[in-house]
Predicted model as a PDB file, atoms N, CA, C, CB and O in Angstrom, pLDDT in the B-factor column:
MODEL        1                                                                  
ATOM      1  N   MET A   1     -17.210  45.007  13.924  1.00 61.00           N  
ATOM      2  CA  MET A   1     -18.032  43.670  13.730  1.00 61.00           C  
ATOM      3  C   MET A   1     -17.397  42.653  14.624  1.00 61.00           C  
ATOM      4  CB  MET A   1     -18.030  43.104  12.155  1.00 61.00           C  
ATOM      5  O   MET A   1     -16.175  42.522  14.687  1.00 61.00           O  
ATOM      6  N   ALA A   2     -18.200  41.973  15.280  1.00 62.00           N  
ATOM      7  CA  ALA A   2     -17.833  40.923  16.106  1.00 62.00           C  
ATOM      8  C   ALA A   2     -17.540  39.571  15.454  1.00 62.00           C  
ATOM      9  CB  ALA A   2     -18.833  40.777  17.038  1.00 62.00           C  
ATOM     10  O   ALA A   2     -18.243  39.144  14.538  1.00 62.00           O  
ATOM     11  N   ILE A   3     -16.571  38.958  15.906  1.00 73.00           N  
ATOM     12  CA  ILE A   3     -16.165  37.565  15.352  1.00 73.00           C  
ATOM     13  C   ILE A   3     -17.426  36.594  15.834  1.00 73.00           C  
ATOM     14  CB  ILE A   3     -14.548  37.006  16.032  1.00 73.00           C  
ATOM     15  O   ILE A   3     -17.749  36.696  17.018  1.00 73.00           O  
ATOM     16  N   ARG A   4     -17.944  35.936  15.246  1.00 78.00           N  
ATOM     17  CA  ARG A   4     -19.215  35.084  15.372  1.00 78.00           C  
ATOM     18  C   ARG A   4     -18.694  33.712  15.540  1.00 78.00           C  
ATOM     19  CB  ARG A   4     -20.237  35.180  14.078  1.00 78.00           C  
ATOM     20  O   ARG A   4     -17.687  33.252  15.001  1.00 78.00           O  
ATOM     21  N   THR A   5     -19.710  32.960  16.563  1.00 77.00           N  
ATOM     22  CA  THR A   5     -18.927  31.360  16.581  1.00 77.00           C  
ATOM     23  C   THR A   5     -19.199  30.697  15.596  1.00 77.00           C  
ATOM     24  CB  THR A   5     -19.261  30.363  17.681  1.00 77.00           C  
ATOM     25  O   THR A   5     -19.972  31.322  14.870  1.00 77.00           O  
ATOM     26  N   GLU A   6     -18.908  29.608  15.165  1.00 79.00           N  
ATOM     27  CA  GLU A   6     -19.086  28.894  14.045  1.00 79.00           C  
ATOM     28  C   GLU A   6     -20.305  28.202  14.114  1.00 79.00           C  
ATOM     29  CB  GLU A   6     -18.049  28.060  13.808  1.00 79.00           C  
ATOM     30  O   GLU A   6     -20.532  27.724  15.225  1.00 79.00           O  
ATOM     31  N   HIS A   7     -21.337  27.966  13.069  1.00 83.00           N  
ATOM     32  CA  HIS A   7     -22.110  27.135  13.215  1.00 83.00           C  
ATOM     33  C   HIS A   7     -22.100  25.888  13.133  1.00 83.00           C  
ATOM     34  CB  HIS A   7     -22.699  27.373  12.776  1.00 83.00           C  
ATOM     35  O   HIS A   7     -21.470  25.426  12.182  1.00 83.00           O  
ATOM     36  N   GLU A   8     -22.719  25.009  13.997  1.00 85.00           N  
ATOM     37  CA  GLU A   8     -22.765  23.645  13.801  1.00 85.00           C  
ATOM     38  C   GLU A   8     -22.653  23.139  12.192  1.00 85.00           C  
ATOM     39  CB  GLU A   8     -24.072  23.198  14.458  1.00 85.00           C  
ATOM     40  O   GLU A   8     -21.810  22.342  11.781  1.00 85.00           O  
ATOM     41  N   LEU A   9     -23.363  23.579  11.642  1.00 86.00           N  
ATOM     42  CA  LEU A   9     -23.600  22.986  10.311  1.00 86.00           C  
ATOM     43  C   LEU A   9     -22.110  23.127   9.536  1.00 86.00           C  
ATOM     44  CB  LEU A   9     -24.917  23.835   9.479  1.00 86.00           C  
ATOM     45  O   LEU A   9     -21.728  22.213   8.806  1.00 86.00           O  
ATOM     46  N   HIS A  10     -21.460  24.092   9.703  1.00 85.00           N  
ATOM     47  CA  HIS A  10     -20.179  24.191   8.850  1.00 85.00           C  
ATOM     48  C   HIS A  10     -19.031  23.418   9.420  1.00 85.00           C  
ATOM     49  CB  HIS A  10     -19.722  25.660   8.701  1.00 85.00           C  
ATOM     50  O   HIS A  10     -17.985  23.317   8.780  1.00 85.00           O  
ATOM     51  N   ARG A  11     -19.228  22.710  10.940  1.00 86.00           N  
ATOM     52  CA  ARG A  11     -18.255  22.082  11.641  1.00 86.00           C  
ATOM     53  C   ARG A  11     -18.598  20.464  10.854  1.00 86.00           C  
ATOM     54  CB  ARG A  11     -18.465  22.296  13.507  1.00 86.00           C  
ATOM     55  O   ARG A  11     -17.647  19.739  10.563  1.00 86.00           O  
ATOM     56  N   ARG A  12     -19.816  20.094  10.612  1.00 88.00           N  
ATOM     57  CA  ARG A  12     -20.359  19.029   9.992  1.00 88.00           C  
ATOM     58  C   ARG A  12     -19.661  19.036   8.809  1.00 88.00           C  
ATOM     59  CB  ARG A  12     -21.781  19.046   9.848  1.00 88.00           C  
ATOM     60  O   ARG A  12     -18.820  18.146   8.683  1.00 88.00           O  
ATOM     61  N   ARG A  13     -19.818  19.899   7.822  1.00 91.00           N  
ATOM     62  CA  ARG A  13     -19.475  19.960   6.345  1.00 91.00           C  
ATOM     63  C   ARG A  13     -17.736  19.698   6.358  1.00 91.00           C  
ATOM     64  CB  ARG A  13     -19.996  21.636   5.614  1.00 91.00           C  
ATOM     65  O   ARG A  13     -16.985  18.856   5.867  1.00 91.00           O  
ATOM     66  N   ARG A  14     -17.597  20.776   7.107  1.00 91.00           N  
ATOM     67  CA  ARG A  14     -15.848  20.352   7.409  1.00 91.00           C  
ATOM     68  C   ARG A  14     -15.416  19.042   7.500  1.00 91.00           C  
ATOM     69  CB  ARG A  14     -15.296  20.835   8.760  1.00 91.00           C  
ATOM     70  O   ARG A  14     -14.612  18.630   6.663  1.00 91.00           O  
ATOM     71  N   SER A  15     -15.878  18.217   8.509  1.00 91.00           N  
ATOM     72  CA  SER A  15     -15.904  16.984   8.685  1.00 91.00           C  
ATOM     73  C   SER A  15     -15.887  15.891   7.546  1.00 91.00           C  
ATOM     74  CB  SER A  15     -16.857  16.891   9.373  1.00 91.00           C  
ATOM     75  O   SER A  15     -14.966  15.105   7.321  1.00 91.00           O  
ATOM     76  N   ARG A  16     -17.075  15.992   6.879  1.00 94.00           N  
ATOM     77  CA  ARG A  16     -17.453  15.731   5.519  1.00 94.00           C  
ATOM     78  C   ARG A  16     -16.202  15.829   4.437  1.00 94.00           C  
ATOM     79  CB  ARG A  16     -18.586  16.759   5.163  1.00 94.00           C  
ATOM     80  O   ARG A  16     -15.795  14.933   3.697  1.00 94.00           O  
ATOM     81  N   ASN A  17     -15.756  17.071   4.556  1.00 95.00           N  
ATOM     82  CA  ASN A  17     -14.920  17.341   3.263  1.00 95.00           C  
ATOM     83  C   ASN A  17     -13.408  16.760   3.557  1.00 95.00           C  
ATOM     84  CB  ASN A  17     -14.871  19.091   2.892  1.00 95.00           C  
ATOM     85  O   ASN A  17     -12.662  16.376   2.655  1.00 95.00           O  
ATOM     86  N   ILE A  18     -13.050  16.753   5.034  1.00 96.00           N  
ATOM     87  CA  ILE A  18     -11.883  15.866   5.473  1.00 96.00           C  
ATOM     88  C   ILE A  18     -11.903  14.746   5.056  1.00 96.00           C  
ATOM     89  CB  ILE A  18     -11.711  15.689   6.719  1.00 96.00           C  
ATOM     90  O   ILE A  18     -10.950  14.369   4.374  1.00 96.00           O  
ATOM     91  N   GLY A  19     -12.898  13.936   5.309  1.00 96.00           N  
ATOM     92  CA  GLY A  19     -13.228  12.463   4.973  1.00 96.00           C  
ATOM     93  C   GLY A  19     -13.147  12.336   3.405  1.00 96.00           C  
ATOM     94  O   GLY A  19     -12.335  11.543   2.930  1.00 96.00           O  
ATOM     95  N   VAL A  20     -13.855  12.992   2.685  1.00 97.00           N  
ATOM     96  CA  VAL A  20     -13.831  13.017   1.096  1.00 97.00           C  
ATOM     97  C   VAL A  20     -12.127  13.169   0.815  1.00 97.00           C  
ATOM     98  CB  VAL A  20     -14.875  14.522   0.368  1.00 97.00           C  
ATOM     99  O   VAL A  20     -11.480  12.287   0.252  1.00 97.00           O  
ATOM    100  N   GLY A  21     -11.649  14.212   1.222  1.00 97.00           N  
ATOM    101  CA  GLY A  21     -10.394  14.598   0.806  1.00 97.00           C  
ATOM    102  C   GLY A  21      -9.371  13.404   1.271  1.00 97.00           C  
ATOM    103  O   GLY A  21      -8.360  13.196   0.600  1.00 97.00           O  
ATOM    104  N   MET A  22      -9.657  12.642   2.417  1.00 97.00           N  
ATOM    105  CA  MET A  22      -8.438  11.610   2.990  1.00 97.00           C  
ATOM    106  C   MET A  22      -9.049  10.325   1.713  1.00 97.00           C  
ATOM    107  CB  MET A  22      -8.612  11.016   5.286  1.00 97.00           C  
ATOM    108  O   MET A  22      -8.164   9.648   1.189  1.00 97.00           O  
ATOM    109  N   VAL A  23     -10.108  10.135   1.405  1.00 98.00           N  
ATOM    110  CA  VAL A  23     -10.451   9.167   0.482  1.00 98.00           C  
ATOM    111  C   VAL A  23      -9.786   9.273  -0.807  1.00 98.00           C  
ATOM    112  CB  VAL A  23     -11.790   9.176   0.300  1.00 98.00           C  
ATOM    113  O   VAL A  23      -9.061   8.351  -1.181  1.00 98.00           O  
ATOM    114  N   LEU A  24      -9.986  10.461  -1.628  1.00 98.00           N  
ATOM    115  CA  LEU A  24      -9.271  10.988  -2.449  1.00 98.00           C  
ATOM    116  C   LEU A  24      -7.952  10.819  -2.518  1.00 98.00           C  
ATOM    117  CB  LEU A  24      -9.476  11.981  -2.404  1.00 98.00           C  
ATOM    118  O   LEU A  24      -7.551  10.461  -3.625  1.00 98.00           O  
ATOM    119  N   VAL A  25      -6.965  10.997  -1.495  1.00 98.00           N  
ATOM    120  CA  VAL A  25      -5.266  11.012  -1.309  1.00 98.00           C  
ATOM    121  C   VAL A  25      -5.340   9.440  -1.437  1.00 98.00           C  
ATOM    122  CB  VAL A  25      -4.430  11.752   0.422  1.00 98.00           C  
ATOM    123  O   VAL A  25      -4.651   8.901  -2.302  1.00 98.00           O  
ATOM    124  N   GLY A  26      -6.153   8.677  -0.605  1.00 98.00           N  
ATOM    125  CA  GLY A  26      -5.940   7.165  -0.650  1.00 98.00           C  
ATOM    126  C   GLY A  26      -6.315   6.525  -2.032  1.00 98.00           C  
ATOM    127  O   GLY A  26      -5.786   5.449  -2.308  1.00 98.00           O  
ATOM    128  N   LEU A  27      -7.146   7.075  -2.882  1.00 98.00           N  
ATOM    129  CA  LEU A  27      -7.365   6.598  -4.079  1.00 98.00           C  
ATOM    130  C   LEU A  27      -6.098   7.085  -5.143  1.00 98.00           C  
ATOM    131  CB  LEU A  27      -8.811   7.084  -4.475  1.00 98.00           C  
ATOM    132  O   LEU A  27      -5.833   6.306  -6.059  1.00 98.00           O  
ATOM    133  N   ILE A  28      -5.358   8.294  -5.037  1.00 98.00           N  
ATOM    134  CA  ILE A  28      -4.550   8.700  -5.757  1.00 98.00           C  
ATOM    135  C   ILE A  28      -3.178   7.742  -5.242  1.00 98.00           C  
ATOM    136  CB  ILE A  28      -4.553  10.266  -5.669  1.00 98.00           C  
ATOM    137  O   ILE A  28      -2.347   7.421  -6.092  1.00 98.00           O  
ATOM    138  N   ALA A  29      -3.031   7.377  -4.008  1.00 97.00           N  
ATOM    139  CA  ALA A  29      -1.773   6.586  -3.600  1.00 97.00           C  
ATOM    140  C   ALA A  29      -2.085   5.460  -4.192  1.00 97.00           C  
ATOM    141  CB  ALA A  29      -1.430   6.385  -2.080  1.00 97.00           C  
ATOM    142  O   ALA A  29      -1.113   4.909  -4.708  1.00 97.00           O  
ATOM    143  N   ILE A  30      -3.298   4.803  -4.330  1.00 97.00           N  
ATOM    144  CA  ILE A  30      -3.345   3.453  -4.703  1.00 97.00           C  
ATOM    145  C   ILE A  30      -2.997   3.437  -6.076  1.00 97.00           C  
ATOM    146  CB  ILE A  30      -4.638   2.809  -4.446  1.00 97.00           C  
ATOM    147  O   ILE A  30      -2.285   2.495  -6.425  1.00 97.00           O  
ATOM    148  N   VAL A  31      -3.421   4.475  -7.158  1.00 97.00           N  
ATOM    149  CA  VAL A  31      -3.308   4.420  -8.363  1.00 97.00           C  
ATOM    150  C   VAL A  31      -1.925   4.661  -8.708  1.00 97.00           C  
ATOM    151  CB  VAL A  31      -4.171   5.207  -8.921  1.00 97.00           C  
ATOM    152  O   VAL A  31      -1.358   3.990  -9.570  1.00 97.00           O  
ATOM    153  N   PHE A  32      -1.310   5.675  -8.011  1.00 95.00           N  
ATOM    154  CA  PHE A  32       0.578   6.014  -7.973  1.00 95.00           C  
ATOM    155  C   PHE A  32       1.527   4.676  -7.686  1.00 95.00           C  
ATOM    156  CB  PHE A  32       1.050   7.224  -6.448  1.00 95.00           C  
ATOM    157  O   PHE A  32       2.631   4.455  -8.183  1.00 95.00           O  
ATOM    158  N   GLY A  33       0.806   3.864  -6.767  1.00 94.00           N  
ATOM    159  CA  GLY A  33       1.656   2.728  -6.112  1.00 94.00           C  
ATOM    160  C   GLY A  33       1.578   1.621  -7.271  1.00 94.00           C  
ATOM    161  O   GLY A  33       2.591   1.008  -7.606  1.00 94.00           O  
ATOM    162  N   LEU A  34       0.315   1.391  -7.876  1.00 92.00           N  
ATOM    163  CA  LEU A  34       0.081   0.328  -8.736  1.00 92.00           C  
ATOM    164  C   LEU A  34       0.886   1.023 -10.319  1.00 92.00           C  
ATOM    165  CB  LEU A  34      -1.816  -0.031  -8.771  1.00 92.00           C  
ATOM    166  O   LEU A  34       1.154   0.251 -11.240  1.00 92.00           O  
ATOM    167  N   THR A  35       1.138   2.285 -10.405  1.00 90.00           N  
ATOM    168  CA  THR A  35       1.797   2.855 -11.424  1.00 90.00           C  
ATOM    169  C   THR A  35       3.265   2.311 -11.205  1.00 90.00           C  
ATOM    170  CB  THR A  35       1.628   4.430 -11.425  1.00 90.00           C  
ATOM    171  O   THR A  35       3.878   1.633 -12.030  1.00 90.00           O  
ATOM    172  N   VAL A  36       3.660   2.646 -10.171  1.00 88.00           N  
ATOM    173  CA  VAL A  36       5.347   2.321 -10.051  1.00 88.00           C  
ATOM    174  C   VAL A  36       5.326   0.765 -10.113  1.00 88.00           C  
ATOM    175  CB  VAL A  36       6.196   2.919  -8.416  1.00 88.00           C  
ATOM    176  O   VAL A  36       6.254   0.296 -10.772  1.00 88.00           O  
ATOM    177  N   VAL A  37       4.534  -0.060  -9.610  1.00 87.00           N  
ATOM    178  CA  VAL A  37       4.687  -1.520  -9.612  1.00 87.00           C  
ATOM    179  C   VAL A  37       4.930  -1.869 -11.283  1.00 87.00           C  
ATOM    180  CB  VAL A  37       3.222  -2.311  -8.885  1.00 87.00           C  
ATOM    181  O   VAL A  37       5.814  -2.560 -11.789  1.00 87.00           O  
ATOM    182  N   LYS A  38       3.914  -1.195 -11.875  1.00 84.00           N  
ATOM    183  CA  LYS A  38       3.598  -1.772 -13.451  1.00 84.00           C  
ATOM    184  C   LYS A  38       4.924  -1.320 -14.395  1.00 84.00           C  
ATOM    185  CB  LYS A  38       1.969  -0.952 -14.199  1.00 84.00           C  
ATOM    186  O   LYS A  38       5.274  -1.937 -15.401  1.00 84.00           O  
ATOM    187  N   VAL A  39       5.714   0.113 -13.761  1.00 81.00           N  
ATOM    188  CA  VAL A  39       6.675   0.432 -14.476  1.00 81.00           C  
ATOM    189  C   VAL A  39       7.904  -0.541 -14.137  1.00 81.00           C  
ATOM    190  CB  VAL A  39       6.900   1.841 -14.293  1.00 81.00           C  
ATOM    191  O   VAL A  39       8.814  -0.787 -14.928  1.00 81.00           O  
ATOM    192  N   GLY A  40       7.800  -1.013 -12.948  1.00 77.00           N  
ATOM    193  CA  GLY A  40       9.203  -1.662 -12.524  1.00 77.00           C  
ATOM    194  C   GLY A  40       9.020  -2.861 -13.011  1.00 77.00           C  
ATOM    195  O   GLY A  40      10.070  -3.481 -13.174  1.00 77.00           O  
ATOM    196  N   GLU A  41       7.851  -3.526 -13.363  1.00 72.00           N  
ATOM    197  CA  GLU A  41       7.751  -4.897 -14.206  1.00 72.00           C  
ATOM    198  C   GLU A  41       8.498  -4.510 -15.471  1.00 72.00           C  
ATOM    199  CB  GLU A  41       6.089  -5.444 -14.575  1.00 72.00           C  
ATOM    200  O   GLU A  41       9.374  -5.290 -15.846  1.00 72.00           O  
ATOM    201  N   LEU A  42       8.288  -3.498 -16.122  1.00 64.00           N  
ATOM    202  CA  LEU A  42       8.472  -3.128 -17.595  1.00 64.00           C  
ATOM    203  C   LEU A  42      10.162  -3.161 -17.906  1.00 64.00           C  
ATOM    204  CB  LEU A  42       7.760  -1.482 -17.894  1.00 64.00           C  
ATOM    205  O   LEU A  42      10.744  -3.241 -18.988  1.00 64.00           O  
ATOM    206  N   ALA A  43      10.724  -3.064 -16.472  1.00 63.00           N  
ATOM    207  CA  ALA A  43      12.378  -2.800 -16.600  1.00 63.00           C  
ATOM    208  C   ALA A  43      13.070  -3.537 -17.396  1.00 63.00           C  
ATOM    209  CB  ALA A  43      13.120  -2.968 -15.427  1.00 63.00           C  
ATOM    210  O   ALA A  43      14.049  -3.128 -18.021  1.00 63.00           O  
ATOM    211  N   ASP A  44      12.491  -5.008 -17.452  1.00 57.00           N  
ATOM    212  CA  ASP A  44      13.351  -5.876 -18.177  1.00 57.00           C  
ATOM    213  C   ASP A  44      12.729  -6.087 -19.898  1.00 57.00           C  
ATOM    214  CB  ASP A  44      13.394  -7.380 -17.238  1.00 57.00           C  
ATOM    215  O   ASP A  44      13.227  -6.910 -20.666  1.00 57.00           O  
ATOM    216  N   SER A  45      11.785  -5.342 -20.205  1.00 55.00           N  
ATOM    217  CA  SER A  45      11.423  -5.537 -21.554  1.00 55.00           C  
ATOM    218  C   SER A  45      12.000  -4.630 -22.088  1.00 55.00           C  
ATOM    219  CB  SER A  45      10.131  -5.572 -21.906  1.00 55.00           C  
ATOM    220  O   SER A  45      12.526  -3.676 -21.516  1.00 55.00           O  
ATOM    221  N   GLN A  46      11.939  -4.929 -23.726  1.00 55.00           N  
ATOM    222  CA  GLN A  46      12.824  -3.943 -24.555  1.00 55.00           C  
ATOM    223  C   GLN A  46      11.769  -2.825 -24.853  1.00 55.00           C  
ATOM    224  CB  GLN A  46      13.529  -4.651 -26.047  1.00 55.00           C  
ATOM    225  O   GLN A  46      10.572  -3.092 -24.737  1.00 55.00           O  
ATOM    226  N   ALA A  47      12.143  -1.713 -25.193  1.00 55.00           N  
ATOM    227  CA  ALA A  47      11.523  -0.390 -25.785  1.00 55.00           C  
ATOM    228  C   ALA A  47      10.216  -0.451 -25.212  1.00 55.00           C  
ATOM    229  CB  ALA A  47      11.457  -0.263 -27.460  1.00 55.00           C  
ATOM    230  O   ALA A  47      10.095  -0.845 -24.052  1.00 55.00           O  
ATOM    231  N   PHE A  48       9.134  -0.077 -25.949  1.00 57.00           N  
ATOM    232  CA  PHE A  48       7.771  -0.084 -25.455  1.00 57.00           C  
ATOM    233  C   PHE A  48       6.500  -1.243 -25.908  1.00 57.00           C  
ATOM    234  CB  PHE A  48       7.348   1.264 -25.845  1.00 57.00           C  
ATOM    235  O   PHE A  48       5.274  -1.150 -25.855  1.00 57.00           O  
ATOM    236  N   ASP A  49       7.342  -2.262 -26.332  1.00 60.00           N  
ATOM    237  CA  ASP A  49       6.623  -3.248 -26.813  1.00 60.00           C  
ATOM    238  C   ASP A  49       6.203  -4.395 -25.762  1.00 60.00           C  
ATOM    239  CB  ASP A  49       7.368  -3.746 -27.894  1.00 60.00           C  
ATOM    240  O   ASP A  49       5.493  -5.384 -25.946  1.00 60.00           O  
ATOM    241  N   GLN A  50       6.706  -4.057 -24.883  1.00 61.00           N  
ATOM    242  CA  GLN A  50       6.599  -4.885 -23.396  1.00 61.00           C  
ATOM    243  C   GLN A  50       6.653  -6.555 -23.859  1.00 61.00           C  
ATOM    244  CB  GLN A  50       4.839  -4.471 -22.431  1.00 61.00           C  
ATOM    245  O   GLN A  50       5.904  -7.436 -23.439  1.00 61.00           O  
ATOM    246  N   VAL A  51       7.782  -6.707 -24.862  1.00 63.00           N  
ATOM    247  CA  VAL A  51       7.888  -8.210 -25.094  1.00 63.00           C  
ATOM    248  C   VAL A  51       9.626  -8.409 -24.793  1.00 63.00           C  
ATOM    249  CB  VAL A  51       7.298  -8.702 -26.898  1.00 63.00           C  
ATOM    250  O   VAL A  51      10.484  -7.673 -25.281  1.00 63.00           O  
ATOM    251  N   VAL A  52       9.816  -9.227 -24.154  1.00 64.00           N  
ATOM    252  CA  VAL A  52      11.497  -9.687 -23.860  1.00 64.00           C  
ATOM    253  C   VAL A  52      11.928 -10.373 -24.962  1.00 64.00           C  
ATOM    254  CB  VAL A  52      11.807 -10.731 -22.540  1.00 64.00           C  
ATOM    255  O   VAL A  52      11.346 -11.412 -25.273  1.00 64.00           O  
ATOM    256  N   GLY A  53      12.876  -9.955 -25.621  1.00 64.00           N  
ATOM    257  CA  GLY A  53      13.967 -10.152 -26.832  1.00 64.00           C  
ATOM    258  C   GLY A  53      14.875 -11.296 -26.230  1.00 64.00           C  
ATOM    259  O   GLY A  53      15.146 -11.538 -25.054  1.00 64.00           O  
ATOM    260  N   PRO A  54      15.210 -11.840 -27.236  1.00 66.00           N  
ATOM    261  CA  PRO A  54      15.979 -13.032 -27.357  1.00 66.00           C  
ATOM    262  C   PRO A  54      17.065 -12.730 -26.702  1.00 66.00           C  
ATOM    263  CB  PRO A  54      16.263 -13.502 -28.670  1.00 66.00           C  
ATOM    264  O   PRO A  54      17.514 -13.709 -26.106  1.00 66.00           O  
ATOM    265  N   GLU A  55      17.635 -11.829 -26.576  1.00 64.00           N  
ATOM    266  CA  GLU A  55      18.991 -11.095 -26.315  1.00 64.00           C  
ATOM    267  C   GLU A  55      19.138 -11.159 -24.477  1.00 64.00           C  
ATOM    268  CB  GLU A  55      18.887  -9.214 -27.048  1.00 64.00           C  
ATOM    269  O   GLU A  55      20.148 -11.224 -23.777  1.00 64.00           O  
ATOM    270  N   LEU A  56      17.765 -11.112 -24.130  1.00 62.00           N  
ATOM    271  CA  LEU A  56      17.848 -11.044 -22.830  1.00 62.00           C  
ATOM    272  C   LEU A  56      17.504 -12.219 -22.181  1.00 62.00           C  
ATOM    273  CB  LEU A  56      17.163 -10.078 -22.399  1.00 62.00           C  
ATOM    274  O   LEU A  56      17.626 -12.149 -20.958  1.00 62.00           O  
ATOM    275  N   LEU A  57      17.080 -13.366 -22.656  1.00 66.00           N  
ATOM    276  CA  LEU A  57      16.741 -14.793 -22.146  1.00 66.00           C  
ATOM    277  C   LEU A  57      18.368 -15.426 -21.844  1.00 66.00           C  
ATOM    278  CB  LEU A  57      15.732 -15.806 -23.498  1.00 66.00           C  
ATOM    279  O   LEU A  57      19.296 -15.149 -22.604  1.00 66.00           O  
ATOM    280  N   PRO A  58      18.526 -16.225 -20.738  1.00 71.00           N  
ATOM    281  CA  PRO A  58      19.688 -16.618 -20.466  1.00 71.00           C  
ATOM    282  C   PRO A  58      20.027 -17.833 -21.606  1.00 71.00           C  
ATOM    283  CB  PRO A  58      19.710 -17.012 -18.950  1.00 71.00           C  
ATOM    284  O   PRO A  58      19.311 -18.790 -21.899  1.00 71.00           O  
ATOM    285  N   GLY A  59      21.215 -17.511 -22.092  1.00 67.00           N  
ATOM    286  CA  GLY A  59      21.567 -18.832 -22.955  1.00 67.00           C  
ATOM    287  C   GLY A  59      21.265 -18.949 -24.298  1.00 67.00           C  
ATOM    288  O   GLY A  59      21.425 -20.028 -24.869  1.00 67.00           O  
ATOM    289  N   GLU A  60      20.717 -17.662 -25.054  1.00 56.00           N  
ATOM    290  CA  GLU A  60      20.288 -17.506 -26.115  1.00 56.00           C  
ATOM    291  C   GLU A  60      21.255 -16.078 -26.439  1.00 56.00           C  
ATOM    292  CB  GLU A  60      18.669 -17.510 -26.097  1.00 56.00           C  
ATOM    293  O   GLU A  60      21.713 -15.208 -25.699  1.00 56.00           O  
ATOM    294  N   THR A  61      21.312 -16.309 -27.899  1.00 58.00           N  
ATOM    295  CA  THR A  61      21.701 -15.088 -28.453  1.00 58.00           C  
ATOM    296  C   THR A  61      21.136 -14.242 -29.504  1.00 58.00           C  
ATOM    297  CB  THR A  61      22.701 -15.272 -28.793  1.00 58.00           C  
ATOM    298  O   THR A  61      20.453 -14.824 -30.347  1.00 58.00           O  
ATOM    299  N   ALA A  62      21.287 -13.016 -29.610  1.00 53.00           N  
ATOM    300  CA  ALA A  62      20.384 -12.321 -31.011  1.00 53.00           C  
ATOM    301  C   ALA A  62      20.716 -12.627 -32.249  1.00 53.00           C  
ATOM    302  CB  ALA A  62      20.443 -10.839 -31.164  1.00 53.00           C  
ATOM    303  O   ALA A  62      21.883 -12.837 -32.582  1.00 53.00           O  
ATOM    304  N   PRO A  63      19.759 -12.679 -33.013  1.00 57.00           N  
ATOM    305  CA  PRO A  63      20.192 -13.075 -34.428  1.00 57.00           C  
ATOM    306  C   PRO A  63      20.602 -12.078 -35.023  1.00 57.00           C  
ATOM    307  CB  PRO A  63      19.258 -13.650 -35.256  1.00 57.00           C  
ATOM    308  O   PRO A  63      20.211 -10.926 -34.840  1.00 57.00           O  
ATOM    309  N   GLU A  64      21.730 -12.579 -36.066  1.00 57.00           N  
ATOM    310  CA  GLU A  64      22.548 -11.440 -36.520  1.00 57.00           C  
ATOM    311  C   GLU A  64      22.237 -11.035 -37.956  1.00 57.00           C  
ATOM    312  CB  GLU A  64      24.026 -11.779 -36.400  1.00 57.00           C  
ATOM    313  O   GLU A  64      22.840 -10.097 -38.477  1.00 57.00           O  
TER     314      GLU A  64                                                      
ENDMDL                                                                          
END                                                                             
């Protein structure tokens, strides 16, 4: 069986698929970046309530 040359239609589809793949990778990178930034902002908050407690504010003490 002889090896056939690639049809022009397949080359166009491949270039479109590469373009769509690059767009998807870009969107995933944006979502990942936003997630990293949001998690970094939450590093100063307590637990999972996303509220800064009084012991984290300068000059204040926690109630006993």
